[in-house]
C-alpha positions in Angstrom: 0.2 -0.1 -0.4 2.6 2.3 0.8 4.7 1.3 -2.4 1.9 1.9 -4.4 0.9 5.4 -2.8 4.3 6.4 -3.9 4.0 5.9 -7.2 1.0 7.9 -6.9 2.6 10.5 -5.8 5.5 10.2 -7.7 3.6 10.3 -11.3 1.6 13.3 -10.3 4.4 15.1 -9.3 6.2 14.7 -12.3 3.0 15.4 -14.2 3.2 18.7 -12.6 6.1 19.1 -15.2 7.6 23.2 -14.7 5.4 23.4 -12.5 6.9 22.3 -10.0 8.9 25.0 -8.2 5.6 27.0 -8.0 3.8 24.0 -6.1 6.3 23.6 -3.9 5.9 28.0 -3.3 2.5 27.5 -2.3 2.9 24.5 -0.2 5.6 26.8 1.4 2.9 28.9 1.5 0.8 27.0 3.3 3.9 26.5 5.7 4.2 29.6 6.3 0.4 30.6 7.3 0.1 28.1 10.0 4.0 29.4 11.6 2.4 32.5 11.4 -0.7 30.9 14.0 1.0 28.6 15.5 3.1 32.2 16.5 1.0 34.2 18.2 -0.4 31.4 19.5 2.3 30.8 21.2 3.5 34.1 21.8 0.2 35.9 22.9 -3.1 35.5 24.1 -5.4 35.3 21.0 -8.9 35.4 22.5 -9.9 38.1 25.4 -13.2 37.7 24.1 -13.4 34.7 25.8 -12.1 36.7 29.3 -14.3 39.4 28.5 -17.1 36.3 28.7 -16.6 34.7 31.6 -16.6 38.0 34.0 -19.1 38.1 37.1 -20.4 40.6 39.5 -21.1 39.4 42.9 -23.3 41.7 44.8 -22.5 41.4 48.6 -24.8 44.6 49.4 -21.6 47.2 50.3 -19.7 45.4 48.6 -19.0 44.6 44.8 -16.1 42.1 43.1 -15.6 42.3 39.3 -13.9 40.1 38.4 -12.9 37.4 35.1 -13.2 33.3 35.9 -11.1 33.1 32.8 -7.9 35.2 32.5 -4.9 35.1 30.3 -1.3 34.1 32.2 1.4 36.5 32.6 4.3 36.1 30.7 6.5 38.9 32.8 5.5 40.0 35.9 1.7 40.8 35.8 2.3 42.1 32.1 -0.1 39.3 29.5 0.8 40.4 25.5 -3.0 40.4 24.1 -3.5 40.4 20.3 -6.9 41.6 18.8 -9.7 43.3 16.9 -10.7 46.8 17.9 -13.9 46.8 18.2 -14.7 50.6 18.3 -12.8 53.4 17.3 -10.5 54.8 19.8 -12.3 58.7 19.1 -15.7 57.3 19.8 -13.7 55.6 23.5 -11.8 58.7 24.9 -13.2 59.7 28.3 -14.4 63.7 28.6 -16.3 65.9 30.6 -19.9 65.7 29.8 -19.0 62.0 27.9 -19.0 60.0 31.2 -20.5 60.3 34.5 -18.3 60.9 37.4 -19.5 58.1 40.2 -21.5 56.0 37.8 -20.0 52.2 37.5 -20.3 50.9 34.2 -21.4 47.2 33.5 -20.3 47.3 30.0 -16.4 49.0 31.7 -16.2 47.1 34.7 -15.2 50.2 36.3 -16.5 53.4 37.9 -15.9 56.7 36.5 -13.8 59.4 37.9 -12.6 62.7 37.0 -8.9 61.5 37.1 -10.1 59.0 33.8 -10.8 62.0 31.6 -8.2 61.9 28.6 -7.5 58.0 28.9 -9.3 55.5 26.6 -11.0 52.4 26.3 -10.3 50.1 24.3 -12.5 47.2 23.4 -10.1 44.3 21.9 -12.7 41.8 20.9 -14.9 42.8 23.8 -12.5 42.9 26.4 -12.4 46.7 27.9 -9.2 48.0 28.4 -8.2 50.5 29.9 -5.6 53.1 27.8 -4.1 55.9 30.1 -3.9 57.5 27.1 -5.9 59.4 24.1 -5.7 57.0 21.2 -8.0 59.6 18.9 -5.7 59.1 15.8 -3.5 56.3 16.4 -5.9 53.4 16.3 -9.0 52.7 15.0 -11.9 50.4 14.0 -10.9 46.8 12.7 -7.6 47.3 13.4 -5.7 44.3 14.9 -3.6 45.0 17.9 -1.1 43.4 20.2 -1.6 45.0 23.6 1.1 44.4 26.3 -1.6 45.5 29.3 -0.9 45.0 33.3 -3.7 42.8 35.1 -4.3 45.3 38.2 -7.1 45.0 41.5 -7.9 48.2 42.6 -10.8 49.9 45.3 -13.4 52.4 44.9 -16.5 53.9 46.3 -19.1 54.9 44.8 -23.3 55.5 45.6 -25.5 53.3 44.3 -29.5 53.6 45.0 -28.5 55.5 47.8 -25.8 53.5 49.3 -22.0 53.7 49.6 -20.6 50.5 48.0 -17.0 49.5 47.1 -16.4 48.1 44.2 -13.6 46.3 43.8 -12.7 45.4 40.6 -9.9 43.3 38.9 -9.2 45.1 35.7 -6.0 45.0 32.3 -4.8 48.7 32.1 -1.9 49.9 29.4 -0.1 53.2 28.0 -0.4 54.0 24.2 3.6 52.2 23.8 1.8 49.3 25.1 -0.3 49.3 21.7 1.4 48.3 18.8 0.0 47.1 15.2 0.2 43.7 14.4 1.6 44.2 11.0 4.8 44.5 12.8 5.0 41.3 12.7 2.6 39.9 10.2 4.4 41.8 7.7 7.8 38.9 7.7 5.5 36.0 7.5 3.5 37.5 4.3 6.8 39.0 2.7 8.4 35.7 2.9 4.7 33.9 1.1 5.5 37.1 -1.5 9.0 36.0 -1.7 8.3 32.3 -2.4 5.6 32.7 -4.4 8.0 35.3 -6.9 10.8 32.4 -6.5 9.0 30.1 -7.3 6.9 31.4 -10.1 10.5 32.9 -11.2 11.6 29.0 -11.4 9.0 27.6 -13.0 9.2 30.3 -16.0 13.0 29.0 -16.0 11.6 25.4 -17.0 9.8 26.8 -19.9 12.2 25.8 -22.4 12.3 28.7 -25.5 9.9 31.3 -23.0 11.1 33.9 -24.8 9.6 32.6 -28.1 7.0 31.5 -25.9 6.1 34.7 -24.5 5.8 35.7 -28.2 3.5 33.4 -28.5 0.8 34.6 -25.7 1.1 37.5 -27.0 0.3 36.8 -30.5 -2.4 34.7 -29.0 -3.5 37.2 -26.7 -3.8 40.5 -29.5 -6.2 37.4 -31.8 -8.4 37.2 -28.8 -8.8 40.2 -28.3 -9.6 41.9 -31.3 -12.3 38.7 -32.3 -13.2 39.6 -29.1 -13.4 43.2 -29.0 -15.7 42.7 -32.9 -17.9 40.5 -31.9 -21.7 41.4 -31.5 -22.1 39.6 -28.1 -18.9 41.5 -26.5 -20.8 44.9 -27.4 -24.4 43.8 -26.1 -22.3 42.6 -23.2 -20.5 46.0 -22.9 -24.1 47.9 -23.1 -25.3 45.8 -20.3 -22.8 45.9 -18.2 -21.7 49.9 -18.9 -25.2 50.9 -18.2 -25.8 49.4 -15.1 -22.5 50.6 -13.7 -23.0 53.9 -14.2 -26.5 53.8 -12.9 -25.3 52.1 -9.9 -22.3 55.0 -9.8 -24.9 58.0 -9.9 -27.3 56.3 -7.5 -24.6 56.1 -4.6 -23.3 59.4 -5.2 -27.0 60.5 -4.8 -27.2 57.6 -1.6 -24.2 59.8 0.0 -26.7 63.2 0.2 -30.0 61.9 1.1 -29.3 58.8 3.6 -32.6 55.9 2.0 -33.9 52.8 3.3 -32.5 51.4 -0.3 -29.3 49.1 -1.1 -29.4 50.0 2.8 -28.0 53.4 3.3 -24.8 54.6 2.4 -22.7 55.3 5.9 -19.5 56.7 4.0 -17.6 57.5 0.4 -15.9 53.9 1.1 -18.9 52.2 2.0 -20.6 53.5 -1.3 -17.3 52.7 -3.8 -18.0 49.2 -1.9 -21.3 48.5 -3.0 -20.1 50.0 -6.5 -17.4 46.7 -6.2 -20.3 44.6 -5.7 -23.0 45.2 -8.4 -19.4 45.9 -11.1 -18.6 42.3 -9.8 -22.2 41.5 -10.3 -22.5 42.4 -14.3 -19.1 42.0 -15.7 -18.8 38.1 -14.1 -21.3 37.8 -16.0 -19.8 39.4 -18.9 -16.7 37.2 -18.6 -18.3 34.3 -18.7 -20.1 35.0 -21.4 -17.2 35.0 -23.9 -15.9 32.7 -22.4 -17.8 29.1 -21.8 -17.4 28.0 -25.4 -13.8 29.2 -25.7 -12.2 25.9 -26.7 -15.5 24.3 -28.2 -15.7 26.5 -30.9 -12.0 26.0 -31.4 -13.1 21.7 -31.0 -16.1 22.0 -33.4 -14.5 24.3 -36.0 -11.0 21.9 -36.1 -8.8 25.0 -35.4 -7.7 23.3 -31.8 -5.9 20.7 -33.3 -4.0 23.1 -35.9 -3.1 25.2 -32.2 -2.2 21.9 -31.1 0.3 21.1 -33.8 2.0 24.0 -33.3 5.0 23.8 -31.4 3.7 25.9 -28.2 3.6 24.9 -24.6 -0.1 24.4 -22.9 0.6 27.0 -20.6 1.3 29.3 -23.5 -1.9 28.5 -25.3 -4.4 28.7 -22.1 -2.2 32.2 -21.3 -2.6 33.3 -24.8 -6.7 32.8 -24.6 -7.0 33.8 -21.1 -5.2 37.2 -21.3 -7.3 37.7 -24.7 -10.0 37.8 -23.6 -10.1 39.1 -20.2 -8.8 41.6 -22.8 -11.9 41.8 -24.6 -14.1 42.1 -21.1 -11.4 44.1 -19.9 -10.8 47.1 -21.4 -15.0 48.0 -22.2 -14.9 47.2 -18.1 -12.6 49.7 -16.8 -14.3 52.5 -19.8 -17.1 51.7 -17.6 -15.6 51.6 -13.8 -14.2 54.6 -14.3 -17.9 56.4 -15.6 -19.4 55.0 -12.7 -16.6 55.8 -10.6 -17.1 59.3 -11.8 -20.3 60.1 -11.2 -20.4 58.4 -7.9 -17.9 61.0 -7.4 -19.7 63.7 -8.7 -22.3 63.2 -6.5 -20.8 62.6 -3.7 -17.6 62.2 -1.5 -13.9 60.8 -2.4 -13.0 57.7 -0.8 -9.4 56.9 0.0 -6.6 56.9 -2.9 -6.0 53.4 -2.3 -9.6 51.9 -2.3 -10.2 53.8 -5.8 -6.8 51.9 -7.2 -8.0 48.9 -5.4 -11.7 49.2 -7.1 -10.4 49.5 -10.6 -7.3 47.1 -10.4 -8.6 43.9 -8.9 -11.8 44.4 -10.5 -9.9 43.1 -13.7 -7.6 41.0 -11.6 -11.5 39.9 -10.2 -12.6 39.5 -14.1 -9.3 37.5 -15.4 -10.1 35.1 -12.2 -14.0 34.5 -13.8 -12.2 33.9 -17.1 -9.9 31.0 -16.3 -12.3 29.6 -13.9 -15.3 29.8 -16.8 -12.1 28.5 -19.1 -11.5 24.6 -16.5 -15.5 24.3 -17.3 -15.0 25.1 -21.1 -12.4 22.3 -21.7 -14.8 20.0 -19.4 -17.6 20.8 -21.9 -17.9 18.8 -24.8 -20.7 20.5 -26.4 -21.4 24.3 -26.9 -25.0 23.3 -25.2 -23.0 21.8 -22.2 -20.5 24.6 -21.9 -23.4 27.3 -21.4 -25.5 24.8 -19.1 -21.9 25.5 -17.2 -21.2 28.3 -17.6 -25.1 29.9 -16.4 -24.2 27.3 -13.2 -20.5 29.3 -12.7 -22.6 32.6 -11.8 -25.4 31.9 -10.4 -23.4 29.8 -8.0 -21.2 32.2 -7.2 -23.3 35.4 -7.9 -27.0 35.1 -6.9 -26.5 31.0 -5.4 -23.6 32.0 -2.8 -26.1 35.0 -0.4 -28.4 31.6 0.0 -25.4 29.4 1.4 -24.4 32.5 3.7 -28.3 31.8 5.3 -28.1 28.1 4.8 -24.7 27.6 7.1 -26.0 30.0 9.3 -29.2 28.4 10.4 -27.3 24.9 10.5 -25.4 27.2 13.0 -28.2 28.0 15.3 -28.5 31.7 13.9 -32.6 33.3 13.5 -31.6 33.8 9.9 -35.7 35.6 10.1 -35.7 37.8 12.6 -34.8 41.8 11.6 -31.2 43.2 11.8 -29.3 38.9 11.6 -27.2 40.2 9.4 -25.3 42.4 12.3 -24.5 39.3 13.8 -21.1 38.5 15.0 -21.1 34.8 14.0 -22.9 35.7 10.5 -20.5 38.5 10.0 -17.9 35.8 10.3 -19.8 33.1 8.0 -19.7 35.8 5.1 -16.4 37.2 5.3 -14.6 33.3 5.7 -17.5 32.1 3.1 -16.0 34.7 0.7 -13.0 34.2 0.3 -14.0 31.0 -1.7 -15.8 33.6 -3.9 -13.6 36.2 -6.8 -16.8 38.1 -6.0 -16.8 38.2 -3.1 -13.4 38.4 -2.6 -13.2 41.2 -4.8 -14.8 43.4 -2.7 -13.6 42.9 0.4 -10.3 43.9 -1.2 -11.3 47.5 -1.8 -13.0 47.3 1.9 -9.2 46.4 2.7 -7.5 49.5 0.7 -9.7 51.5 2.8 -7.5 51.1 5.7 -4.3 52.1 6.2 -2.4 48.7 7.0 -3.6 45.0 6.1 -3.2 44.6 9.5 -6.9 44.9 9.7 -10.2 42.3 10.5 -13.4 41.0 8.9 -15.0 39.6 11.8 -12.3 36.6 11.6 -10.4 37.1 8.0 -7.7 39.4 8.1 -6.4 41.9 5.3 -3.4 39.5 4.8 -5.2 36.3 4.3 -7.9 38.7 1.8 -4.5 39.6 0.0 -3.2 35.6 0.0 -6.6 34.4 -2.0 -6.8 37.1 -4.3 -3.1 36.3 -5.5 -4.3 32.3 -5.5 -6.9 32.8 -6.8 -5.8 33.0 -10.7 -2.4 31.2 -9.6 -4.4 28.0 -8.9 -7.1 28.3 -11.8 -4.7 28.9 -14.3 -3.2 25.6 -13.0 -6.4 23.6 -12.9 -7.6 25.0 -16.4 -3.8 23.9 -17.9 -3.7 20.2 -16.4 -7.7 19.7 -18.0 -5.9 21.6 -20.9 -3.5 19.1 -20.9 -6.4 16.8 -20.9 -7.5 17.2 -23.5 -4.4 17.2 -25.7 -4.2 13.7 -25.2 
């Protein structure tokens, strides 16, 4: 049995051919991701939410005790390194005269407000309140993943509750502004190593391609040929007209909604929010166009006999697949870029300006999303034997990614015990975690998440359990994996 497994593994490895270095790089990325999670688990308390959920208040009349049943083990005296997500922007959590009432007990913060706390900040780290002796406004923002070197303290405060003198004995966590750091300081080394591994693996695979320069010339020739044919196609013209009108209309509407809040589309809270919604609508229509132009890419070649002629040329299978994919991408991507620019211009005319990185992400990641959908559909086009079968596959891909995926959110949420029939269930953190994690497996939702990442100043942000680093890695891996699968299927077709 062992020898048989080894033989199958050896055969599969040899079948990778020039892709062996890239496959090794992908394995290295997986190992680095696991090492990253292991490092944080070994060096930081990564579950402050569990500590907060274990809180209890013992009321013994004149003596109240606020404590945690579960607590972190100090690693340096009474210091604990917490790692978590800032839930509320610190600028809303600074204690000032007029925002807190001295002498009042706060069950949400687990302390009694005092005038001496003016200028301090309550930092909510995955729900756990940490008292920061300083003003964090403008230094850190909501959804950022940070580490906090916090001290566990016990103190006693006297106050009046319902006319009775009470002493609160409190267990809590306190820190100074200098004790807070973005996790990007550590994560960038793991992420940088992953990027380096992918680049090195891609370069090594490229070096294995015989006659690489000739292959690249062939790729560009095929891309130009496919692009010219696609841009002249009536099908492309109709699809481009459809998604241009849709994107332009949504851009105009989202611009107006910024100045006139409306229940339509759930309202628009900010220009970055409007851009995120525009990204979703862009995905919805351009993915349909990408699938439509790609669904019969190889079936038509097979039926006309040109596929045999193409295979007879001294070209690598990767060059043929990549050339066709780039050509199809240009035939959809160029009109889509024009529609994106028009929709964005109308949105900016009617509303405020999003962050520049987010605007760049909307345009560039939109093109990457279109290329990913084309590569994905090429896989199904290679599986199809007839034009009708290819059309069914294409429609199924678009329906799954664009329409069925939100229903899967509801199904998974219901299976996990979330009441999806109640108003506002979308705000349930458990449901948001489902949406974020399942979004990694859909290039369209991943595109929207990528734009959301770029609205922030760092990749060390959190989408309910999915970090900006993971979103970035998924954006890179999707087209690579689809290209590899399409190439493998095309090799099988050639045999």
